[in-house]
C-alpha positions, 0 to 999 in steps of 0.5 A: 550582421543584421541576420546574426543580430536577429538570430541572437535576439531570437535565441535569447527570447526562446531561452527566456520562454523556455525558462519561464515555461520550466518555472510554470511547470515546476509551479504546477508540479508543486501545486499538484504535490501539495494537493496530494499531500493535503488529501485532495486527490481529485485536485491532484489528478486534475493537475497531473492530467494537465502536466501529462498532457504537455509531457506524457512521459513524465514518470514522476507525474504518472507515479504520483497520479497513480498514488492519487488514484489509489487513494480514491480506490480507482485501482484500474486507473492506478494500474493503467498509470503504473503500466504506462511507466513500465512502457516508457523505457523498457530497456532501463530499470529505474526507481520509478519502474520498481515503484510501478511494479510494487503499485501493480502488486498492491492494486491487483491484491485489492482487486483480488487478482492475487496471481497477477499481484504475485507476478508483479511482487516477485518482479519487484523482489528481484530488485529489492528482497528487503522491501517489507511491502512485498513480503506483506503483500504476498502474505495477504494474497496467500492468506486470502487464497487460504494458502496458510503455509505460504502466508505464514512464510511471507509474514514471518519474513516480513516480521524479520524485516520490520518487527515494528509493524502491527499489521504484519503481526496481525496478518501473521496471527490471522494466518496461524489462526486459520491454520489451526495453530492457536498458540502461535496466533495468540503470540502474534496478536500479542505483538500486534497489541503490544505495538498498538494497545488500541488495535481492536481487531487484534483483540477480537481475533485473539479472543477467537484463538483463546476460545479455541484453546479453552481460555475462556477468561482470556477470551472474555477479557479480549471481547470486553476490551473490544467493546471498550474500544468502540467495537459494538458490532453484532458479531462481538456482542453475540460471541460475548453473550455465548461465552461470557456469563 
């Protein structure tokens, strides 16, 4: 009887400790997420480090630490966290796995490792072909590699998915511009500027496209708008001096 009573007391105490431990973990997780939301990425990483020390297979903690590292431009660190997520349970594909693949594509793009980025984007695309971030990521990769036909194809697909993104239209315009398709480039930049009338870099690139079709008045108007928006670099100034008299 005494042994049974002791066992019951011990079990109750253990359950109480576990409940307290879970509450502390939830509190620490909440503090880490708040730090991340507030833009304090270093503090968020420190807190996620502590969480992962006690639970190294917390996919959510790894995913959020990956995000914090990305914000600090620690792309290699973010890649390591994303790869760790994929290694936790390779036989089951979860939402965290999908986001890890997406992050691996984005980080490798930033490191200019475009072939590796594509491999991850295409794996993610098999799970969700409607995610605009995949088409946009593929588009920018092909653009940087000067494969303008495939860049245009992916940006065009991204526009179909999300016609309200100025960066997608900008990427499409830049792809057309480098492919020497100037009227198409101007139309894409028109859409980017329609979505954001203060999008200075779109005006600058549209000015280049207009210059190449000999629309000098339109070119000068766009360059003037660039300067009004605070773009005072030597490239814009020299271009305006050359074209606009």
